[in-house]
C-alpha positions in Angstrom: -16.9 -4.6 19.4 -13.9 -5.1 17.2 -11.0 -7.4 17.9 -8.7 -4.4 18.1 -10.8 -2.9 20.9 -11.1 -6.1 22.8 -7.3 -6.7 22.7 -6.7 -3.3 24.3 -9.3 -3.9 27.0 -7.6 -7.1 27.9 -4.2 -5.3 28.0 -5.7 -2.6 30.3 -7.2 -5.3 32.6 -3.8 -7.0 32.8 -2.1 -3.8 33.7 -4.8 -3.0 36.3 -4.5 -6.5 37.9 -0.7 -6.1 38.0 -1.0 -2.7 39.8 -3.6 -4.2 42.1 -1.2 -7.0 43.0 1.5 -4.6 43.8 -0.8 -2.6 46.0 -1.8 -5.8 47.8 1.8 -6.6 48.4 2.4 -3.2 49.8 -0.6 -3.6 52.2 0.7 -7.0 53.4 4.1 -5.5 53.9 2.8 -2.7 55.9 0.8 -5.1 58.1 4.0 -7.2 58.5 5.9 -4.1 59.8 3.4 -3.7 62.6 3.9 -7.2 64.0 5.7 -7.1 67.4 4.6 -10.3 69.3 7.4 -12.9 70.0 5.3 -16.1 70.0 6.3 -18.9 67.6 3.2 -18.3 65.4 3.8 -14.5 65.3 7.5 -15.0 64.7 6.6 -17.1 61.6 4.2 -14.4 60.4 6.8 -11.7 61.1 9.4 -13.5 59.0 6.9 -13.9 56.2 6.1 -10.2 56.4 9.8 -9.4 56.3 10.3 -11.5 53.2 7.3 -9.9 51.5 8.7 -6.5 52.5 12.0 -7.2 51.0 10.4 -8.5 47.8 8.4 -5.3 47.6 11.5 -3.2 48.2 13.3 -5.1 45.4 10.4 -4.5 43.0 10.1 -0.9 44.0 13.9 -0.4 43.4 13.6 -2.0 39.9 10.6 0.1 38.9 12.0 3.4 40.3 15.6 3.0 39.2 16.4 5.9 36.9 18.6 5.5 33.9 20.4 8.7 32.9 20.4 9.5 29.1 22.1 12.8 28.7 20.0 15.4 30.6 17.0 13.0 30.7 16.3 10.4 33.4 14.1 7.4 32.5 12.7 4.8 34.9 10.9 1.5 34.1 7.9 2.9 35.9 7.8 5.9 33.6 8.2 3.7 30.5 5.3 1.5 31.5 3.2 4.5 32.2 4.1 6.0 28.8 3.2 2.7 27.0 -0.1 2.6 29.0 -0.9 6.2 27.9 0.0 5.4 24.3 -2.4 2.5 24.3 -5.1 4.6 25.9 -4.7 7.4 23.3 -4.9 4.8 20.4 -8.1 3.3 21.8 -9.7 6.7 22.5 -8.9 7.9 19.0 -10.6 4.8 17.5 -13.6 5.2 19.7 -14.0 8.9 19.2 -13.5 8.6 15.4 -16.0 5.7 14.9 -18.5 6.4 17.7 -18.6 10.2 17.7 -17.2 11.8 14.6 -18.7 9.3 12.1 -22.1 9.5 13.8 -22.0 13.3 13.5 -21.2 12.9 9.8 -24.2 10.6 9.4 -26.5 13.6 9.9 -24.7 15.7 7.2 -24.9 15.5 3.4 -21.1 15.2 2.9 -19.8 12.5 0.5 -18.8 9.3 2.2 -15.2 9.6 1.0 -14.9 13.2 2.3 -16.3 12.1 5.7 -13.8 9.3 5.9 -10.9 11.6 5.0 -11.8 14.3 7.5 -12.3 11.7 10.3 -8.9 10.1 9.6 -7.1 13.5 9.6 -8.8 14.5 12.9 -7.9 11.1 14.3 -4.2 11.5 13.5 -4.2 15.0 15.0 -5.8 13.6 18.2 -3.1 11.0 18.4 -0.3 13.5 18.0 -1.7 15.7 20.8 -2.3 12.6 22.9 1.2 11.3 22.5 2.6 14.7 23.4 0.5 14.8 26.6 1.5 11.2 27.4 5.2 12.3 27.5 4.3 15.1 29.8 2.3 12.9 32.2 5.1 10.3 32.2 7.5 13.1 33.2 9.7 12.8 30.1 11.1 16.2 29.0 10.9 16.3 25.2 13.4 19.2 25.1 16.1 16.7 26.3 15.4 14.6 23.2 16.9 17.1 20.8 19.8 14.8 19.9 17.3 12.0 19.1 15.3 14.4 16.9 18.5 15.3 15.0 19.3 11.6 14.5 15.8 11.0 13.3 16.1 14.0 10.9 19.2 12.5 9.3 17.4 9.1 9.0 14.5 10.7 7.3 16.8 12.5 4.9 18.7 9.3 3.8 16.7 6.2 4.7 13.0 7.2 4.9 12.4 8.9 1.5 9.9 6.3 0.5 8.0 6.5 3.8 7.8 10.3 3.6 6.8 10.1 0.0 4.0 7.7 0.7 2.9 9.8 3.7 2.7 13.0 1.7 1.0 11.1 -1.1 -1.6 9.9 1.4 -2.3 13.5 2.4 -2.7 14.5 -1.3 -5.1 11.6 -1.8 -7.2 12.7 1.1 -7.3 16.3 -0.2 -7.8 15.7 -3.9 -9.8 12.4 -3.8 -8.5 10.9 -7.1 -9.6 7.5 -5.6 -12.2 6.8 -2.9 -13.3 3.8 -1.0 -15.4 1.5 -3.2 -13.8 2.6 -6.5 -12.7 0.1 -9.1 -9.1 1.0 -10.0 -6.1 -0.3 -12.0 -2.6 0.7 -11.1 0.8 -0.9 -11.6 -0.8 -4.1 -13.0 -3.1 -4.4 -10.0 -6.9 -4.2 -10.6 -9.5 -4.3 -7.8 -11.8 -2.4 -5.5 -10.4 0.1 -3.0 -11.1 -1.2 0.5 -9.2 1.2 2.8 -7.0 4.3 2.4 -4.4 5.1 5.1 -1.6 7.7 5.1 1.0 5.2 4.0 -0.7 2.7 1.8 -4.1 1.7 0.2 -5.7 -1.7 0.4 -7.1 -3.0 -2.9 -9.2 -6.2 -3.0 -9.0 -8.0 -6.4 -11.7 -10.0 -8.0 -10.1 -13.2 -6.5 -10.6 -11.7 -3.0 -6.9 -11.1 -2.6 -5.9 -8.0 -0.7 -3.1 -6.0 -2.2 -1.3 -3.3 -0.2 -0.4 -0.5 -2.7 1.9 2.3 -1.6 0.2 5.7 -1.9 3.1 7.1 -4.0 2.0 4.8 -6.9 -1.3 6.6 -7.1 0.5 9.9 -7.5 3.4 9.0 -9.7 1.8 6.4 -12.0 -1.2 6.4 -14.4 -4.3 5.2 -12.5 -7.4 3.9 -14.2 -10.5 4.7 -12.1 -13.5 2.9 -13.6 -15.9 4.6 -11.2 -14.4 8.1 -10.7 -17.2 10.2 -12.2 -19.8 7.9 -13.8 -20.2 4.1 -13.3 -21.3 3.7 -16.9 -18.4 2.3 -19.0 -18.3 1.1 -22.6 -16.4 -2.2 -23.1 -15.1 -3.4 -26.5 -15.2 -7.1 -27.4 -13.1 -7.9 -30.6 -14.2 -10.7 -32.9 -13.1 -11.9 -36.3 -15.2 -13.9 -38.9 -14.2 -15.7 -42.1 -14.0 -13.9 -45.4 -17.2 -14.3 -47.3 -19.4 -13.8 -44.3 -22.2 -11.2 -44.7 -21.1 -8.2 -42.5 -24.7 -7.0 -42.0 -25.6 -10.4 -40.6 -22.6 -10.3 -38.2 -23.7 -6.9 -37.0 -27.3 -8.0 -36.4 -26.2 -11.1 -34.4 -23.7 -9.1 -32.3 -26.4 -6.5 -31.4 -28.7 -9.4 -30.4 -26.0 -10.8 -28.1 -25.7 -7.4 -26.4 -29.4 -6.8 -26.1 -30.1 -10.3 -24.6 -27.7 -9.7 -21.7 -29.6 -7.9 -18.9 -26.4 -6.2 -17.7 -26.1 -4.3 -21.0 -27.5 -0.8 -20.8 -30.1 0.2 -23.3 -29.1 3.8 -23.2 -26.6 4.5 -24.6 -27.3 1.8 -27.2 -24.6 -0.9 -28.1 -23.0 -0.6 -31.5 -20.9 -2.7 -33.8 -17.7 -1.4 -35.5 -16.3 -3.0 -38.7 -12.7 -2.5 -37.6 -10.6 -3.8 -40.6 -9.9 -6.4 -43.3 -7.5 -8.6 -41.4 -4.9 -11.0 -42.7 -7.2 -14.0 -42.0 -10.6 -12.5 -41.0 -13.0 -9.6 -41.1 -12.4 -7.8 -37.9 -15.4 -6.5 -35.9 -15.8 -5.0 -32.5 -18.9 -5.1 -30.2 -19.1 -1.9 -28.1 -21.6 -2.1 -25.3 -22.3 0.1 -22.3 -22.6 -1.4 -18.8 -22.1 -0.7 -15.1 -20.5 -4.1 -14.4 -16.9 -2.8 -14.9 -17.1 -1.3 -11.4 -18.1 -4.7 -9.8 -17.6 -7.8 -11.9 -16.0 -6.9 -15.3 -14.4 -10.3 -16.0 -17.8 -12.1 -15.5 -19.6 -9.7 -17.9 -17.0 -10.0 -20.7 -16.9 -13.8 -20.3 -20.6 -14.0 -20.6 -20.6 -11.9 -23.8 -17.9 -14.1 -25.4 -19.9 -17.3 -24.5 -23.0 -15.8 -26.1 -21.2 -14.7 -29.3 -19.7 -18.2 -29.8 -23.1 -19.8 -29.3 -24.9 -17.4 -31.6 -22.3 -17.8 -34.4 -22.5 -21.6 -34.1 -26.3 -21.5 -34.4 -26.0 -19.4 -37.7 -23.0 -21.3 -39.1 -20.7 -18.3 -39.0 -17.0 -19.4 -38.9 -14.4 -17.9 -36.7 -11.3 -18.6 -38.7 -7.8 -19.7 -37.7 -4.9 -17.6 -38.8 -4.2 -18.4 -42.5 -1.1 -18.0 -44.7 -0.5 -18.7 -48.4 2.7 -20.6 -49.1 4.0 -20.5 -52.7 6.8 -22.8 -53.9 8.7 -21.7 -57.0 10.0 -24.5 -59.3 13.6 -24.3 -60.6 16.5 -26.4 -62.0 19.4 -27.8 -60.0 22.7 -27.9 -61.9 24.6 -31.1 -61.5 28.3 -31.2 -62.6 30.1 -34.4 -63.5 33.5 -34.7 -61.9 36.2 -35.6 -64.5 39.2 -37.9 -63.9 41.6 -35.1 -64.0 39.7 -33.3 -61.3 39.8 -36.4 -59.2 43.5 -36.7 -59.7 44.0 -33.1 -58.8 41.9 -33.5 -55.7 43.8 -36.6 -54.7 
């Protein structure tokens, strides 16, 4: 049982106990009204019953007092009933989605991402219908809220563009599936695994176990890198430079050994070494290896490859050079002129 579900159970219990208390007060008040004996003991009981009856009447007046808003009348009793119905709809939606719909999908061959999207859309539709019925049960006429709807429309037009944009983007994500739960993605400088997709935002957990809330509009308007969209196999490229004078074939052989010795490197397709360029200070190579680690722990894999390259090069005395520059100083004469006495006099 989730914490969300437990909280609503406690809320319903509290509301039930409150209603039970009010009912008890009503019963006591009714019993007080029937007291007619004039003895001292009965007079005390009668006075207590009158006090309880007056308290009950005050509470009843507070809860049933109607506030007029245009053509609509709203009471505290109706508002509490509406909130109770809202809570009930939310709890029922969660229970039906997780306990009924998802269990039905377990017997089908649909992709997990598609099952999740359909379940979420059905849940939102259930909530919309439930909220509408809650208004009807609470006795609130939605037709009298036309002026509120107009104000909300103006607010949506001027102040809620981003929310509507994210909402529509969430629907597009559910329909097209450019990202799904469990994908390794990069967007807007954020890299991590998709944990949850809702209509407004998406939760992305980074390699440092930090949860980032990304607006859905970013996945539609920006370039998104999805490492696990179609095939988990990814080729990573590790650049490395060696000193001039090093045998390129020996470098190629050692780099391929490094790739083959790592168990996370795929044997098919085979790793390769690219002689990239004659750099300013080094011969530039690039190790290209295929792996599935880019969808889970990419940083760990690249770090292990770099450690292995450094160890292998040290064992075979291959130098990784520092940046080098040649500095040439040109010799030349400096002309020195002697100041004459006439020049000194003129200067004085």
